[in-house]
Structures are given as C-alpha cells and as structure tokens.
N, C-alpha and C positions, 0 to 999 in steps of 0.2 A: 335624464340621468341624475344621479345623486352623487354629490361630491364626497369622496371617501376620505380616509385619514391621511395625514402627511407623514412621509417616511424620511428618516435622516440617514443618509449613507455616508460612509467614510471611504475615500479613495485617495491614497497617497497623501494623507494629512489634510486634504481639502474636503470640507463638508458640503454636500450638494443637497439642497432642499428640493425635493421633487413632489409634484402632486400626482396622485393616482386616483383615477375615477373608477367608480364601481360600474360594472357592465349594465347596460340597459337591455333587459331581456324582454322580448315580445312573444307573447303566447299565441300560437296559431291554433285555431279550433280543431284542426285535424292532425297537424304534425307536432303538436306540443311546442317545445321551445324552438322557435324558428331561427333566430339569430341572436348573437350577443355583440353589441357595438361598444368598442373601447375608444374613448376619445382622448386618451393620454398618450403623450410621446415618450413617456419614461421607459416604455418597453424597448425602444430603439437603443442602439449602442450610442453612448455619448461621443460626440465628435470633439477633436482637438481644435481649439480656436487660437488664432494668432494674437500677438501683442496688440497689433493695430487692427481693430475690427471695424467693419463698416457699420454705418447707422442702420439699425433694423427698424422695420415697420412696427408701429404700435398695434398691439392686438386689442381685441374687444375687451379683454379682461384687464387692460391697463398695465401691461408689462413695461418695464423700463427699456429705454433705448439702448443702453450698454449693459448687458447681463454680465455677471461675473464669469471669469475664465474657468473652464472645466478641463480636467485632465482625463483623457480616455486611456484605459488599459485594455489591451487586446490579449487577455489571458485565456489560454486554451484550457478548456475544462479537462480535469483529470480523467473524466469518463470518455472523452474523445481521443481515440487512438488512431494512429496512421494505419490504414489498411493496406497490406501488401498481398496482392493476389499472385501467389506463386504458380497456380494452375494456369492463369492467363499468360504469364511470362513463358512458361514451358510450351504452351500451345503456340504462341507467336514464334518462338524459336524453332519449333518443329515445322511450322508453315514455311519459315524462311529456308530451312534446309531442304524441304521437299521441293520448293520452288527452284532452288539451285540445282537439285538433282534432276528435275525435269529439264532445265536448260542444258545440263550436261548431256542428257540422253538425246535431246533434239540435235545438239551440235555433233554428237557422235554419228548420228544418222546422216548428217550433211557431209561430214568429213573430219579429219583430225583438226582439233581446235576450232570447229565450226566453219571451216573453209572447204571448198571443193577439193576433191582428191587430185585433180589435174594441176591445181595451183600448188599443192604441197609437193607433188613429185617434180614439178618444174622449178621449184624454189632453189636458188643458188646460194642465198645468204639469209640469215635471220638475226635480228638484234634481240637478244634475250633480256638484257638489262641495260637501261640507260638512265641518266640522272638529269632530270629536268625540273625537279621539285622535291619538297620534303617528303611527299608520299613515296617517292622512290627510295629514300633513305630508310624508310620503315621496313623495307624488304631485306635489310642487312643487320647483322649483329657484330659488334666489335668486342674483343676480349684480349687479355694480356695475362702475364704471369702475376699480376696484382691479385688475382683471385686465389692464388695459392701462397700469398705472402710476399710476392716480389714487389719491385718498385717501378716497373715499366708502366707507362701510361699511353693510351691510344684514344683518339677522338675521330669522329666522322661528321662532316658538315658539307654544305653545298659550296661549290667554288664560285668564282666570279660570274656574274650575270646568270646564275642558276643554270649553267650549261655543263657542269661536271661535278663529281664528288671528290672531296679532298680528305684523304686519310692521313693524319699526322699525329705526332706524339713524341715521346722520349723513350728510348730503349736503355734499360739498365740490366747488366749481366750479373748483378749481385745476387747470390743465392738466397732464397727465402730462409728466414731463421725459424724453421719449423722442426728441425732435427731430422727431417726425412729427405727433403730435396737437396741435391748436391749441386745443381746448376739452375740457372734461370735466364731470363732475357728473351722473351718472344712477344710479339704483338700480331693479332690476326683480325681479319675481316671476313665474315662468313655469311653467305646468303641463307635466308630462311627457306625451309622446305615448303613448296606450294601445297596448299590445302584446298580440297573441294568440299562438297556437301558432306555433312556429318563428320567433318575434320579428317576426311580420307586423304592420304598422301597422293599427290599427283606428280610423279617424277617427270623430268624433261626427257623428251624423245629426240635424240640427236642422231638417229641411225641414218638419216639421209645426208649427213655431213661428215667430214673427215678432219676438220681443222678448227681449232679455237682461234678467234680473232678478237684482238683488244686494241684499243687506242688509249695510250697512257702517257704520263709525263712524270718522271721521278727525279731523285736527287743523286743517282748513280749507285745506289745500294741494291744488292741482289735480293730478290724475293723468291718465294716458292708458291707456285700455283697448285692448288689441291682440288681435285674433283672427287666427290664422295658419291659412290653408287648407293642405290636404294637398299637399306639394310633388310627390308622385308623380302627382297628378291635374292640378295646374297647375304649369307649368314656372316655376322660379325659387324659390329657398329664402328670398329676402329680401322676399317679398310679404307685406304686412300690411294689415289693415283696422282702422282706428283710430277712436276717438271719445273725447271728453273726459269725465272723471269729476270732478265738483266736490264736495268734502266741506264740510260746514257747520262742523265743529268742535263742541266741547261734549260733554256726556256722553250725548246721546241718539242712538239708532240712526236711520238713514235708509234708506229703501227706494228704490232707483234702478232705473228702467226705461228701457232704451235700445233703440229699434227697430233691427232689422238694416238697415233702409233708410238709417239715418243714418251708418253706418260708411263712411268714405272710404278710397280705395285709395292706398297709398304703397309705394314701393320703395326700399330702402336709405336709409330715413329721410327721403325726399323725397316730398311730395305730388305725384302725377302729374297731368298735364293731362287725360289720358284716364281717366275714371272708369268703373269697372265695379262692378256690385252684388256683394255678398257671396254666395258659394256656400255655403249653410248646410248642405248635406248632406255636405260634406267638410271638417269642421273638425278640424284636428290639435291645436291647443292655444290657450290664452288666457293673456294676461299683463297685468300692471299695471306701468307705468313712471312714475317720478317724475323730472322734469328741468325744474323751474321756475326754475333758476338762483338759488336762494336758499340760502345756506349755513346749516346748522344741523340740529338733530334733527327727526325726523319719525316718524309712526306711522300705520298703517292697520290697523284691525281688521275682519275679515271673518267674518260668520256663515255664509253659504252663497252659492253661485253657481248660478243655474238659468236656465231658459228657460220661457217660457209663450206662449200664443197669445192675443193681444189682438184680439177681434172688432171693436173700434172703430177699429183702425188698418188703413187700406186703402192706404197709400202703398207703392209698390213700390220706388222709388228716389228719393232726395232730390236727386240731382245730375244735371245735364243736359249732354249733349254735343251741340252744334249748330254750324253754320258761323258764327253770330253771336257765339258765345262764343269759339270757337277756330277761326278760319277756316283756319289753316295745317294743321289736321288733316284737312281735307276737300278739299284741293286734289287 
C-alpha cells in the first residue's frame, strides 16, 4: 500500500488530522481487479471519548499513548429520509380485522358470545361492566355542561384497592354565557359502544333478562339511568329509556334492581306522550346523569353493572297508551 495525502477535517471547532491510505489493488489474470484493501480507520464513524481515557497500546507506527479527544457528530444525511410504508400498515390493519372477523364467525357457530347455547339459556345473571383496573375505565366517557360553556366538572378514577369506579366532581347550575343556552348543570358518565371487526357496532343482547342490577354507593343525590338503543336499528340518535336512581348516602353499599318495564321513553330530553317498551336485544350503551339543580360536589361509586332474570317479575310494560289517557293520539 502507498500512503496517501493527509486531510484536515473540522468538526465543532476541533481539527482532526486523519491519515487516509490509498487502496491496494491486486490484478487477477482472469477477473481483472480482484479486491481493494483499505487499511485506514478514517472511514469509520469517530467515537466520543471520555475525559479520563485508559492507556492505549502502542501501535507499530508509534502512536502516542493518549490521543487527543475527538467529538463525534451523528448527523443524518439530508438524503436519508424516514420511510413510511403505508401499504404495509394498511395490510397489517386489514389482517387484524379479518382475524377478528374470523373469531367472531367461529364464536357465532359455537353460540352467543362464544358460549354454548344451553349455557346462555340457563344463565340467570350476567355482569356486563365491572371496575377492576384502568382498562375498565377506558370503556366509559365522562361529559358535563362544560362542553357548551358551563362550569360543571366531572372526573372518573379507580376507587380504593382498585375494586370500584369513583365518579366525582362539582355541579354548577349557572347558565353558559353563549347567548343561546338558558340553563345548565349536568354531569354524565356514558359507556362506549362495543365495536367488532371493521368497527362494526355490536349492541348488547339482554333479551334473556328483565332487570338491571347495580351495586353502588352515593352521597344521597338522585341520578338518572339512561339506556340508549342501537340507532341503526331504531331511527333517531336522541332516543333514550330512562329511570330514576336514588342513592341513600353513607358508607354502606346498596344493591339496586330496576326492571326493564319501568324505563320510560324520552326524546331530546323530553318525556314523550307515546310510550314504547325498551328493546332489550339492541342496547348500545348505558349512562348515568346528575342534573338535580343543586350546586356543589358529588360522587357516585360503582362496583359493577349487570343484568339478571327475576322470575317473580311478570310485568311487561308499566305505562299504558289508551284513548282515555291521550285521546288526541287515537283520532
């Protein structure tokens, strides 16, 4: 090899003198240039050395024991661009959805929810929501009149020992200063709509049950339980079936049972004259609303929310539509 010229590089104000060797080329009689051998380490990325360096071995060329400190810069070349493969991301997402769709089809052949039919028909109770970790809180959304300019605040967190969900906040009945709203003061907790493969809605099927079952603990304030049917099955996204939830207050838990026949029909916050029973096989979500027009703090602690079949409850619908009650509806 033949020693080449010396190059002077400048990096962050520090001059680095590096030796570059010319390649030693061997000519093969048949293949021409066979290989090129580089013996310089200047092609490697310079490494950062510490203030206290260990004694290095002397090389055959008589290098010093303590070389000067070099500063390494890891500068990305402007030609190097981050490659984002959107096609691969789409393919992976499609594979995931098709896998979920396959599992749903297999579970459907086995039975509702992947269980045998005789187990579902013999089921007397089912826990739909329970709160044992932060992943259970992600199935819910909290909202208040703050989104329209009000001053109510609501929060949701895990209770003591991660065995319940604690809904708390402050209710303010002051009307928003938007020039349109005349009243305010509400806080809500609403469950997310279950989604399947390809983001399809999967409403709850409670047709085998007739009663809502809750284990709660509150501060004595009245709440409203709202069940929302699937909007794709029943036209109108503002339809709700509601009933009252009265908390006792104090440190003791209370178990609340509300038959589905007691839920009354409302639309856009108004109780309708024509009442219809709850369609329990197409339930999209459930929610809890506080709007008792009393300013101040509140809390509601929930252990679980479920449904069960009460054999002693035979009422189909608690409200009646007849010409005597609403004659204008039957003209």
